[in-house]
C-alpha positions in Angstrom: 0.0 0.0 0.0 1.4 3.4 -0.9 2.7 5.7 1.8 0.1 8.4 1.1 -2.7 5.8 1.5 -1.2 4.6 4.7 -1.4 8.1 6.1 -5.0 8.4 5.2 -5.7 5.0 6.8 -4.1 5.9 10.1 -7.4 6.9 11.7 -9.1 3.7 10.4 -6.3 1.5 11.7 -6.8 2.7 15.2 -10.5 1.7 15.0 -10.0 -1.7 13.4 -6.6 -3.1 14.7 -8.1 -4.9 17.6 -10.6 -6.8 15.4 -8.4 -7.9 12.6 -5.7 -9.4 14.8 -5.0 -13.1 14.4 -6.1 -15.7 16.9 -4.8 -14.5 20.3 -2.2 -16.5 22.1 -4.6 -17.0 25.0 -6.6 -19.2 22.8 -4.0 -21.9 23.3 -4.5 -21.8 27.1 -6.7 -23.9 29.3 -10.3 -23.6 28.5 -9.7 -21.7 25.3 -8.7 -24.6 23.0 -9.6 -24.3 19.3 -12.2 -26.7 17.9 -11.9 -28.3 14.4 -15.0 -29.0 12.3 -15.0 -31.0 9.1 -17.4 -31.9 6.4 -17.3 -33.6 3.0 -20.1 -33.1 0.5 -20.7 -34.9 -2.8 -20.6 -32.2 -5.5 -22.1 -34.2 -8.4 -25.3 -32.2 -8.3 -23.7 -28.9 -7.3 -22.3 -26.0 -9.3 -21.8 -23.2 -6.8 -20.6 -22.3 -3.3 -21.9 -19.5 -1.1 -20.0 -18.9 2.1 -20.9 -16.6 5.0 -18.0 -16.0 7.5 -17.4 -13.8 10.5 -13.9 -12.9 11.7 -10.8 -14.8 10.6 -9.4 -16.3 7.4 -10.8 -18.0 4.4 -8.7 -20.1 1.9 -10.6 -21.7 -1.1 -8.8 -23.8 -3.7 -9.5 -26.6 -6.1 -10.2 -30.1 -4.9 -8.6 -33.3 -6.4 -12.0 -35.0 -6.7 -15.7 -34.1 -7.4 -16.4 -33.2 -3.8 -16.4 -30.2 -1.4 -14.0 -30.6 1.5 -14.5 -28.2 4.4 -12.4 -27.7 7.5 -13.1 -24.9 10.0 -10.9 -24.2 13.0 -12.8 -22.1 15.5 -11.4 -20.4 18.6 -12.3 -17.7 21.0 -11.9 -14.3 19.4 -10.6 -11.1 20.8 -13.3 -8.5 21.3 -12.5 -4.9 20.4 -13.5 -1.8 22.3 -17.3 -1.8 22.5 -19.6 1.0 23.5 -22.2 0.4 26.2 -25.0 -0.2 23.6 -22.9 -2.8 21.8 -22.1 -4.6 25.0 -25.8 -4.8 26.0 -26.7 -6.0 22.5 -24.0 -8.7 22.6 -25.2 -9.8 26.0 -28.8 -10.3 24.8 -27.7 -12.1 21.6 -25.3 -14.5 23.3 -26.4 -14.6 26.9 -26.7 -18.4 26.9 -22.9 -18.5 26.2 -21.4 -16.7 29.2 -17.8 -17.6 28.1 -16.4 -17.4 24.6 -15.2 -20.9 25.1 -18.8 -22.1 25.6 -19.7 -20.5 22.3 -16.8 -22.2 20.5 -17.8 -25.5 22.0 -21.4 -25.0 20.6 -20.2 -24.1 17.1 -21.1 -26.4 14.2 -21.0 -26.2 10.4 -24.4 -25.2 8.9 -24.9 -26.5 5.3 -27.8 -26.2 3.0 -28.3 -26.9 -0.7 -30.5 -24.5 -2.8 -30.8 -25.0 -6.5 -27.4 -26.5 -6.9 -25.7 -24.0 -4.6 -24.0 -25.2 -1.5 -24.5 -22.6 1.3 -22.1 -22.8 4.2 -22.2 -20.9 7.5 -21.7 -21.7 11.2 -24.2 -22.0 13.9 -24.8 -20.2 16.3 -25.5 -17.4 13.8 -23.1 -14.6 12.9 -24.8 -12.0 15.2 -24.1 -14.3 18.2 -20.5 -15.1 17.0 -19.5 -11.5 16.3 -16.3 -10.5 18.1 -16.4 -13.8 20.0 -15.3 -16.5 17.6 -12.3 -16.6 15.3 -12.9 -18.7 12.2 -10.3 -20.3 9.9 -12.0 -21.8 6.8 -10.1 -24.1 4.4 -12.3 -25.3 1.6 -11.6 -27.4 -1.5 -14.1 -27.4 -4.3 -14.3 -28.5 -7.9 -12.7 -25.8 -10.1 -15.9 -25.4 -12.1 -17.8 -23.9 -9.2 -19.0 -20.4 -9.1 -17.9 -18.9 -5.7 -19.6 -16.3 -3.5 -18.1 -15.1 -0.3 -19.2 -12.7 2.4 -17.0 -12.0 5.3 -17.1 -9.6 8.2 -13.5 -9.1 9.2 -10.4 -10.9 8.0 -8.5 -12.2 5.0 -10.1 -14.1 2.1 -8.0 -16.0 -0.5 -9.5 -17.7 -3.5 -7.7 -19.6 -6.1 -8.2 -22.0 -9.1 -11.9 -21.4 -9.7 -13.1 -21.1 -13.3 -16.8 -20.5 -12.7 -16.6 -16.9 -11.4 -16.0 -15.3 -8.1 -18.0 -12.7 -6.1 -16.4 -11.6 -2.9 -17.4 -9.1 -0.2 -15.3 -8.3 2.8 -16.0 -5.4 5.3 -12.5 -5.1 6.8 -9.4 -7.0 5.8 -8.0 -8.3 2.4 -9.2 -10.1 -0.7 -6.8 -12.0 -2.8 -8.0 -13.8 -5.9 -5.9 -15.8 -8.4 -8.0 -17.6 -11.0 -7.4 -19.0 -14.6 -10.8 -17.8 -15.9 -14.3 -16.6 -14.9 -15.8 -13.3 -14.0 -14.6 -11.6 -10.9 -16.4 -9.0 -8.7 -14.4 -8.3 -5.5 -15.3 -5.4 -3.2 -13.9 -4.4 0.2 -14.8 -1.5 2.5 -11.5 -1.1 4.4 -8.4 -2.9 3.2 -6.7 -4.1 -0.1 -8.1 -6.2 -2.9 -5.8 -8.0 -5.4 -7.0 -9.9 -8.5 -5.0 -12.0 -10.9 -6.7 -13.7 -13.8 -5.3 -15.8 -16.6 -8.4 -15.5 -18.8 -7.4 -15.4 -22.5 -10.2 -12.9 -23.3 -11.2 -10.0 -21.1 -14.2 -7.7 -21.6 -14.9 -4.7 -19.2 -12.5 -4.1 -16.4 -12.9 -1.7 -13.5 -10.3 -1.0 -10.8 -11.5 1.6 -8.3 -10.3 3.0 -4.9 -12.2 5.8 -3.2 -9.2 6.4 -0.9 -6.2 4.6 -2.1 -4.4 3.5 -5.2 -5.8 1.7 -8.3 -3.5 -0.2 -10.6 -4.1 -2.4 -13.7 -1.5 -4.6 -15.4 -2.1 -6.3 -18.7 0.4 -8.9 -20.0 3.0 -7.6 -17.7 2.6 -4.0 -18.6 1.0 -1.4 -16.3 -1.8 0.6 -17.8 -0.9 4.2 -17.4 -3.7 6.5 -16.4 -4.3 9.9 -14.8 -6.3 10.0 -11.6 -8.9 12.6 -11.0 -8.2 15.1 -8.2 -8.7 13.6 -4.8 -7.4 10.8 -2.6 -8.5 7.9 -4.8 -7.8 6.2 -8.1 -9.7 4.7 -10.9 -8.8 2.9 -14.1 -11.2 1.2 -16.5 -11.0 -0.7 -19.8 -13.8 -1.4 -22.2 -13.8 -4.8 -24.0 -16.1 -6.3 -26.6 -16.0 -9.9 -25.3 -14.6 -12.0 -22.5 -14.8 -12.1 -18.7 -15.6 -9.0 -16.7 -13.3 -8.0 -13.8 -14.2 -5.6 -11.0 -12.0 -4.8 -8.0 -13.0 -1.9 -5.7 -11.9 -0.6 -2.3 -13.5 2.1 -0.4 -10.5 2.8 1.8 -7.4 0.9 0.6 -5.7 -0.2 -2.6 -7.2 -2.1 -5.5 -5.1 -3.9 -8.2 -5.8 -6.2 -11.1 -3.3 -8.3 -13.2 -4.5 -9.9 -16.4 -2.5 -12.9 -17.6 
């Protein structure tokens, strides 16, 4: 991230640093052990994945067979500074889980299939887990799948998919490296990086409201002039091929094509 952008992000970092931290060391202590959840789903009748995640990390890559393999490591999170109203809200939502370790112990994978789309989440729901559970998802899927990801806070990494990717992260990072397929990646605070090997590319948009926007095609950077202000934007119009969109409200956005 450019130095100027880092300066603009200083005030944001102070607000978000406590929530984007990795699993705290205390999670390894007595009563705070991580819990590992696993599931394997036959993908013969499936064509898409939709994942809802809270705080943590996501890694999605191609599987070696026609199945979806899911592993989630959950551990007590580290709650950031909360106002009184937020503390009261959290208490009402999760009062049956007095300790974060109790909530982790109760966590299970929630899976549903709707119209060929595998929907993954955890139970208890996200409102209950918020700021209390750290989630580390590792998912292997057939490369043909279309992927949809929604994440509250953390780092999402997606590779190998050819069916298209749609990713939304509130705070953190998005990293996408795919050989083909449409890409639509948007982040509120943080960086988004997209690399596609698609042989034909149509419309491309790289946009940062506060931050830098960069586009490379076949190893060369597309030179462009930014409009006055703290952000950047570069766009290409194509007649055929996949569409690529990478946007950041506060942070840097970059796209590399082939």
